[in-house]
C-alpha positions in Angstrom: 72.1 63.5 68.1 69.4 64.0 70.7 67.7 67.2 71.5 68.1 68.6 75.0 65.2 68.0 77.3 63.1 70.9 78.6 64.5 70.5 82.1 68.0 70.7 80.9 67.4 73.9 79.2 65.6 75.3 82.2 68.5 74.3 84.4 71.0 76.0 82.0 68.8 79.1 81.9 68.5 79.3 85.7 72.3 78.9 86.0 72.8 82.0 83.7 70.3 84.0 85.5 71.9 83.2 88.9 75.4 84.0 87.4 74.2 87.4 86.1 72.7 88.3 89.6 75.9 87.2 91.3 78.0 89.3 88.7 75.6 92.5 89.3 76.2 92.0 93.0 80.0 91.8 92.7 79.8 95.0 90.6 77.6 96.7 93.1 80.0 95.9 95.9 83.1 96.9 93.9 81.4 100.3 92.9 80.3 101.0 96.5 83.8 100.3 97.8 85.2 102.8 95.4 82.6 105.5 96.3 83.2 104.7 99.9 86.9 105.2 99.7 86.5 108.4 97.5 84.3 109.9 100.3 86.9 108.9 102.9 89.6 110.6 101.1 87.5 113.7 100.5 86.7 114.0 104.2 90.2 113.3 105.2 91.8 115.8 102.9 89.3 118.5 103.6 90.1 118.2 107.3 93.8 118.5 106.7 93.2 121.7 104.4 91.0 123.3 107.2 93.3 122.4 110.0 94.8 125.7 110.4 91.5 127.6 110.4 89.9 125.1 112.8 92.8 125.6 115.4 92.8 129.3 115.1 89.1 129.7 115.4 88.4 130.6 119.1 84.6 129.8 118.8 85.3 126.2 118.3 87.5 125.9 121.4 89.8 123.3 119.8 93.6 123.5 120.9 96.4 121.6 119.1 96.1 118.7 121.5 92.3 118.4 120.9 93.0 118.6 117.1 95.6 115.8 117.4 92.9 113.5 118.9 90.6 114.4 116.1 93.2 113.6 113.5 94.1 110.3 115.0 
């Protein structure tokens, strides 16, 4: 049985390093997607919860039609 050459060991090591970098990138993208979706749902639900107060506030000047455009 022969020992692996130095270049073979380096090539295997470089493949592992690049695989770990790609895995880290995938986890970063997945985490960013979940955080972005959570932020979207927070903003969307907050707007629905405040909708009555937004329409009734005369200083904002938003009527039901304008609010409908905002929600669309």
